[in-house]
Every structure is written in C-alpha cells, then in structure tokens.
C-alpha positions in Angstrom: -10.9 -19.3 -0.6 -10.1 -16.5 1.8 -12.8 -14.1 2.9 -13.1 -10.9 0.9 -14.7 -7.7 2.1 -16.5 -4.8 0.5 -15.8 -1.8 2.8 -16.5 1.9 2.7 -13.1 3.2 3.9 -12.8 6.8 5.2 -10.0 8.9 3.7 -7.7 10.0 6.6 -5.3 12.0 4.4 -4.1 12.5 0.9 -0.5 13.4 0.3 0.8 14.4 -3.1 4.3 13.0 -3.6 4.8 14.5 -7.0 2.9 15.5 -10.1 1.6 11.9 -10.7 1.8 10.0 -7.4 -0.6 10.4 -4.4 -0.5 8.6 -1.1 -4.0 8.0 0.3 -4.4 6.8 3.9 -7.7 5.0 4.6 -9.4 3.7 7.8 -12.5 1.9 8.9 -14.6 2.0 12.1 -14.0 -1.8 12.5 -10.6 -3.5 12.5 -9.3 -3.9 9.0 -8.9 -7.5 7.7 -5.5 -9.1 7.6 -3.6 -8.2 4.4 -0.3 -9.7 3.1 2.4 -8.2 1.0 1.6 -8.6 -2.7 -2.2 -8.3 -2.3 -4.3 -5.5 -3.7 -7.6 -3.8 -3.4 -10.2 -2.9 -6.1 -11.4 0.7 -5.7 -14.8 1.7 -7.1 -14.5 5.0 -9.1 -17.4 7.3 -8.4 -17.9 10.5 -10.3 -16.1 9.5 -13.6 -18.4 9.0 -16.6 -15.7 7.2 -18.5 -14.8 4.7 -15.8 -17.0 1.6 -15.5 -14.8 -0.9 -13.7 -13.0 -0.8 -10.3 -9.3 0.0 -10.3 -6.8 -2.4 -8.9 -4.4 -0.7 -6.5 -1.5 -2.5 -4.7 -1.5 -2.4 -0.9 1.3 0.0 0.0 1.3 -0.3 3.8 -0.9 -1.4 6.6 -0.6 0.4 9.9 -2.2 -1.9 12.4 -1.8 0.4 15.3 -3.7 3.2 13.6 -6.0 0.9 11.7 -4.9 2.5 8.4 -4.5 1.1 4.9 -2.2 3.1 2.6 -2.6 3.2 -1.2 -0.1 4.8 -3.5 -2.0 5.9 -6.6 -0.2 6.7 -9.9 -2.5 9.0 -12.0 -2.4 7.4 -15.4 -6.0 7.7 -16.6 -9.5 9.1 -15.7 -10.1 6.4 -13.1 -6.9 6.9 -11.1 -7.1 10.7 -11.5 -10.6 10.5 -10.0 -9.4 8.3 -7.1 -6.4 10.6 -6.5 -8.7 13.7 -6.2 -10.4 12.4 -3.0 -10.2 14.6 0.1 -9.8 13.9 3.8 -13.2 12.7 5.1 -14.3 11.3 1.7 -15.2 7.6 1.3 -13.7 5.0 -1.0 -15.5 1.7 -1.6 -13.0 -1.1 -1.8 -13.0 -4.8 -2.3 -10.2 -6.4 -0.3 -7.9 -8.2 0.2 -7.4 -9.6 -3.3 -4.6 -11.8 -4.7 -2.5 -14.4 -3.1 0.3 -12.3 -1.8 4.0 -13.3 -1.7 5.6 -16.3 -0.2 8.8 -16.0 1.9 11.7 -18.3 2.5 10.8 -21.2 4.9 14.1 -21.2 6.7 15.0 -18.3 9.0 18.6 -18.7 7.6 17.5 -18.0 4.1 18.2 -14.5 2.6 15.6 -12.4 0.9 16.3 -9.6 -1.6 13.4 -7.3 -2.6 14.0 -5.3 -5.8 11.5 -3.2 -7.7 11.1 -0.1 -9.7 8.5 2.5 -10.5 5.0 1.7 -9.3 6.1 -1.9 -8.7 7.9 -0.6 -5.6 4.7 0.3 -3.8 4.4 -3.0 -2.1 7.8 -2.7 -0.4 6.7 -0.9 2.8 4.3 -3.7 3.7 6.8 -6.4 2.5 9.6 -4.9 4.6 7.5 -4.7 7.7 6.4 -8.4 7.3 10.0 -9.5 6.7 11.4 -7.5 9.6 8.7 -8.6 12.0 9.4 -12.2 11.2 13.2 -11.8 11.4 12.9 -10.0 14.7 10.8 -12.8 16.1 13.3 -15.4 15.0 16.3 -13.3 16.0 17.7 -13.8 12.5 18.6 -10.9 10.2 19.8 -12.2 6.8 17.1 -10.3 4.9 18.4 -7.7 2.4 16.0 -5.0 1.4 16.4 -2.9 -1.7 14.0 -0.3 -3.2 14.2 1.5 -6.4 12.6 5.0 -6.8 8.9 5.4 -7.7 9.7 8.0 -10.4 10.2 10.4 -7.6 13.0 13.0 -7.3 15.4 11.9 -4.5 14.1 14.5 -2.1 10.5 13.4 -2.6 11.6 9.8 -2.1 13.2 10.7 1.2 10.0 12.5 2.2 8.1 9.4 1.3 10.3 7.2 3.6 9.9 9.8 6.4 6.1 9.2 6.1 6.7 5.5 6.4 9.0 5.8 9.4 6.5 8.1 11.2 4.0 5.3 11.1 6.2 3.3 13.4 6.2 5.9 16.2 
C-alpha cells in the first residue's frame, strides 16, 4: 500500500471558470507527494452543517516547479459549494493521493488516446503532462490527446487552457 498523507494545504488562488466550476490552486510548505493521473484527494468540508464526509476531488494538475496541486471543483451540493467558496490564504485539509491512477502503454511505439467529457475531463492536464514527459524522454510521439469541454463556453475553455499553459512557463 502506497503512503497516504493528511495535509493542510494553503489556498494559493481560486479562479471561477463559470457559474459552477472553480479552479483551486493549493500548496504546502513541504514538497507535495508524488501523484499520478487518475488519482484523487479527499477534502474535509469545514463550515457546512449538512456535510459530514470528505468530498473526493480528482487531481486536475500538479505543478512540481511551483509545488502546487490544482483541483477543479464542480459545485453540485452543499459540500462542493463550501469547498468552492474558499479564498486565497485559507486552508483545505486533504487526504492524498488516493486511488491507483491510470496505466499507460508499455511500448513507446503504442498510441494513446485520451477522451473525456464534463467533469471527467479534469484529469487530462496531469495525464497529458505525464504522457508528454514520457514521450519526450523516449523521443517517441505517437500519443494522441483529445479533451472534451467541461461544460464551459468555448471562450472559458480557452481561458482554462491558457491557465494550464502558463504553468509551464
């Protein structure tokens, strides 16, 4: 069993992407643990009388250079609305990383196609980065990447990808 951590993560920023999706960037004083595409965190919900259990949120992106973990939160109930209401400087208590993550083709000549829609697309940034880093190391580029919109208007979706691209600079 891989090691799990319970960490108080500091909110770096909160960016509203549309009326129901919020991108939360988190950091920690110590280096964040390794996380793989397909894993998730469980977020404790403080300040909600109707929410007793932690909320599972997929890992959207890990920026190792900035030591940031990104969570895309869809507001669908009291728990996720409370999480989405955090402000920069607040703290979220998270159990991470959870889940097994995805497996990838063994051979560098194998192709990979990633397809998703709605909130299921939130894992693509971290998946794309892992695939591209592997392909760049092996000098092989047969990976195909495809992302469906997160219920965002096309302009909001482009703004979301600009945020992702800015993490690489």
